[in-house]
C-alpha positions, 0 to 999 in steps of 0.5 A, a space after each residue: 499499499 505504501 509503494 502504491 501511495 508513493 507512486 501516486 504522489 509521484 505521479 507514476 500511478 493514477 489515483 484510480 489504480 491507487 484506490 482499487 489497489 487500497 480497497 483490495 489490500 485493505 480487505 486483507 488486513 486484520 484491523 479494527 472496524 473503525 479503520 475501514 470506515 475511515 479508509 472508505 471515507 478517504 477513498 470515496 473523497 479521493 474518487 470524487 476529487 479525481 473527477 475534477 482538476 487539481 483543487 477545484 472541488 471541495 476535497 484537496 487531493 494533496 490533503 486526501 493523499 496525506 490523509 491516506 498516509 496518516 491512515 497507513 501509519 496508524 494502521 501499521 501501528 495497530 497491527 503491531 
C-alpha cells in the first residue's frame, strides 16, 4: 500500500489504480472496523476529487493523499 501511495504522489500511478489497490489490500488486513470506515471515507472523497481538476472541488487531493499516509501509519501501529 505504501508503494502504491508513493507512486501516486509521484505521479507514476493514477488515483484510480491507487483506490482499487487500497480497497483490495485493505480487505486483507486484520484491523478494527473503524479503520475500514475511515479508509472508505478517504477513498470515496479521493475518488470524487479525481473527477475534477487539481483543487477545483471541495476535497484537496493533496490533503486526501496526506490523510491516506496518516491512515497507513496508524494502521501499521495498530497491527503491531
